[in-house]
N, C-alpha and C positions, 0 to 999 in steps of 0.2 A: 504493500500500500504506499500512499505516498503523504509526505509532508511539505506543504507548500511546493508541489510538484515534483519532489525528489524521492524516488522510490527507497524504502528502507526495509530491512528485515529487523527483528526484535533482539538477535543473537547471532554473534558471528566470532570467527577466529581473526585475531588482531594481525596487523602487519608483520609482526615478529614470527608468525606462524605457529605460534603453541598458545599464548595467552588468549582469553576469551573477553569479548566486549559485549556489553548490554547497555540499554537506556536505564538510568536509574529512575523507575517509575516513581519513588517517594518524591522525586522533584517535580514532578508534573503536577499542574499544568502551567507552572510559572517558567520553569526550567528545563530544556531539553539538554539532560547531561549523560555523557557516556562514563559509564563506569568499568574499570578493568578488573577481571578475575584472574589471578594468577596462582592460586592454591586451592586445595579441596575446601579448607575453611572459608575462603573467599566465596566460594559457590555456595556452601551451606548457609552462610550467613546471607546471602544475597536472596535466598529463597525465604528462610525464615523472617528476615526483616522486610520482605515483600518489595526489595528492588527489582524483583521479577515476580509476577504473580500470574494466575489463570493456568488451569490444569495442564493443557499443552506446552507451554513456556516452562513451567517448573520442571516437567519432564527433561525437557531439552537441556536445561540448566544442569540438572542432575547429571545427565549424561556426559557432559561436558566436564562436571565435577570429578567424574571417575577419570577423564583424560588427566586432569591436573594431579590428580593423586598419583597415577601412574608414572608421572615424570620424576617422582621421589622414590616410589617402591613399587615394582610390578610384579609382586608376588601374589599368591593365591589369598594369604592372609591380609595383605594389604587391600586387596580387592574387596574382601568381606568387611574390612574396616570402614573403609570408604562408602560401601553400600549401607551399612549400618549408620553411619553418621548422617547420609543424606536422607535415608528413610525418614529419620527422626525429626525432620524439619517442619512437615506438614502432615498432618495424618489423615485429612479428608480426601484429598485429590489423588484418585487411583493412578492417573498417569505417571506420579512420582515412581511408585513401585514399579509399574509396566516398564518404564524406560531404565530402570536399574536392573530388573530381570533381563531386558534385552542386552543391556551392557555386559553383565555378568556371563550370559550364555554365550556371546560373541567371544569373550576373552578366555574361557576356561581351559579349551582344548588345544591351545596354540602354544607355541614356544614363547618363553618370556620376553625374548628379545624382539618378538614381532608384536608385542601386545599393545605397544603405545601407538604405532601406526594404525593398528586395527581399531583401537578405542576410538581415535579421531575420525576414521572413516565411517564407524557405526554411528557415532554421534552426528555426524554430517547427513548421513543417510536419514536418521530420525527426523531432523530438520526438513529436508527435503520431501520427506513423505507427508510430514505434518501441512505443508503447503499444499501439496496435491489434494489431501484430504479435505482441507478447508475449502479448496477451490470446488471440490466435487459437492461439498455441503452447500456451498453457494448455489450451484446450480440447479439443486433439487430444491432449495427454498426459493428460488427465483421463480419457480413454477407457481408457487403459491402467492406470491406477489403480483404476478402478471394476471392471475385469475381475479384477485382482488381488486386490482387496478381496472379491469374490464368492467366491472360492477359499478366503478364509481363515475359521477358525471365527468365529462371531458376537462381535464386540466386539474381536476381536485385530487390532491395527494392521498396515497395510501398512509393512513396514520399508524404507525408502529410503536409500540410501548416496549421498552428494554429494563432489564434490573441488572445492576453491576457493570461489569465490563466483561464482555465476551468477544471484544474485537481483535485486530490485528495485533495490538499490544498485549494481549492475553495468550497468543499463539505465536507462530513465527511469522506467518502473512495472511492476510484475509479476514482471519478471525473465524468463529463459528456462528454464533448469533447475528454478526455483522456482515458476514459474506453474502448472504442473499440481498441485503440492503445496499451495499456497495455495487453489487452487479446490477441491482434494478437501477440504482442511480447513474450507473455508468451506460446503461441501455437508454436512458432518456425516460425512465417511468418516474413520474412525479412520486417522491416518497418523503415523509416527514417523521422524524424520530422523536417520541417523548422519551427523556433521558433521566431515570430515577436518579437522584443524587447518591442513593446507596450509603446511608451511614452504617457503620461510623467512620469508615475511611474513605467514603466519598469517591469510590471508584468510577461511578457514572458520572458525577459533576466535574471530576478532574480528569479522568482518562478517556471515557466514552466520548464526551463532549469535546475534548481536545482533538481525538483523531477523526471523528466526524466533521468537525469544523475545518481541519486543516486539508480533509480530502474534498470538502465543498458540500457536503451532504447536509440539508436543512434539519435543524433540530431544535427542541426546547428543553432546558433542564428544568425537572419539577421536584418538589420535596417528595420524599417516598410515599406519603399518605395521600398524595391526590390521585394516583392511579385509579383508584375507585370511583372517584368523582368523575374523571373523565370517561370511564367506562360507561357510567349511568348516562351521561350526556350524549353517548353516541360518538365520542370523539376519538375511540380507539377502534381500528379495523383488526388488529391482531396483536397478540403479545408473543414475543420471542426473546428466550434467555439461553445462556448456556448451562453447563453443569460440571461439576467436580467430581462426582461420581453417579453413575446410573447402575441401578440393580437390573439383575437378569429378568426382573419382573416388570421393570419400567419405571420404578421409582426413581425419582431425581433429587439428589443433593446437590444444592446449590446456595449461593450467597444468602444468608439471612434476609428474610422479607420476601423470598420468591414464593413461598407457600401463601403468603396473603395476597398476592397478586393472582396467582392462580385461583384463589377462592374467588376473589372480585370477578375473574374473568368467567367462571363459571356461573356466578350469579347472573351475569349480563349477556351471557351466549356470545362472548368473544373467544375466538379460538386462542388456545395457548399452546404454543409450539415450543420445543426444547431443541436446539440444535448441537450436536455432539459428535466428535469423532469416535470410532468404534474402540478406540484406547482408553476411551473414558467409561467404559461399560465393565462393571466388575462382575464376571460371570459366575462367581463363587458366592454371591449374596442376592437374597431374594428378598427380604424383608429390610427395607431402608430404615424404617423407624426404629428397629430393634437393633440391626448389624452394622450400620454404618457410624463410624466414630464421629462425633461432632467437636471440632476444634473450639476451644475456648481460648482467646487471645487476652492480651493484658487489658486490663480496665483502663489504662491511659487512652486507649483509642477512642474511648467512650467519653471520658472525663475532659480531654484536651482536642483542641483542632489547630490546625496550621493554616495561615494564608497570607497573601500579600497585603501590607498596608499601603496606605495613600503616598507615603514615602517610597515605597517600591521594596521595602525589606520584608522578607519572609520570617514572621513571628508566629509562635505557639502560645495559645491562651487557654485558660482553664474555664470550663463551662459548668461545673458544678460546684455545690458547697464543699468546703473541706469537710473530710471525713464521711462523706456519703459512700457506702460501698458499690461497687460496679460488677455487673455481671456482662461478659461479652462472649455470647454465642456467635461463632462466625458462620455457621451454616444452618439450614433447615432442610427437611425434606419433604418434598411434594409428592404425595401418593399419586401412583401411575393413573388412578381414575379421573384425576383432574387435567391431565396431558391430553391434549387433541391428537398430537403426532410429535414422533421423534425424528428429526431430520438428520440423518447420517450420510455418510460418503456413499452409501449403496442405494439409497432411497428414504422415503418417508415411511417410518414403521409406526403401528400401532403401538401404544405404551403398554406393552403385556409381553409376558414371556413368548407367546405365540407369534406375536408380532415382531419381536426381535429375531427369533429363531426363523421366521421365513427369509429375512435378510442375511442372516449370518447362520445356516443350517450346520456349518462345520463345529459351531460352539455347543452342539447339543450336549455333548460327554462333558462339558466343563460345568454346565448349569447344576445347581444345587438342587436335589431332589425336593 
């Protein structure tokens, strides 16, 4: 995707040929800053501190974290230590574990002296594959937007509501939930995006709005609780979100607040779609409410907020009274019954075990009975 006309990916190997560079997303939307990752700890901290975020990008960063670890020690034990360190950074997004499993499998049965080159090659392939997967998600979702546009009065935009950031800054390129939006915009279909601010880290207001704006997609930032009102007033044609983990039965774990949007959509007959790469499906889990771990993050994310002052400085201020306890649940689970469809790289599936297996029949043996 583009920032002011210049194409970018979210992660890449630096000019030195071995260190890894990312956009520091904690600095957005006020500063576009490149951060360099040179060690395993740099990669782990980038994930846990949310310099990178979004399930596919977390996985890609972890893959490169293995590469950086191998520069110091390419033994089996070192690979296992790096695996464990990176796996502990974020518990909910399944792409993290998937990418680490892919890296370990690619390295186990080759000579130690060949492992470093093989690791960089596999990490690069994970990134390239994610771009293709997201583009395919975009093409399948585009068909939905085309149908909605055909039912609108000429020139009136399709109004899409999103939650959190499932854009290209959450993946390698294109995004998941935003890929159909970008393709519709590029095709000339009028589209307008309602962007939930997504408290407490404001990924919608800070990141989704940033990338949509720099790509030229019309959008409006709203407070999280406005979505239901917009749906009641007929101002939303569809909702589309991403997901950090989808169960084999179609339950969706995504940024906190997604469940409330799905409830409002169901009450107002607004289609609610979830866009996801198959790498985000956890075929070993069936009941999202019981089996998906929900990350609880620091209360400081709720108690404080950062922004740019009139003087241009980035400042952090406290929002709540001294001494008030804070709970910060980072994700919730939307039951499959509230999901209109799952947009994958292979097509749009019904949010059910049967629907997913229709598109991915080879995974039948992985599904928990």
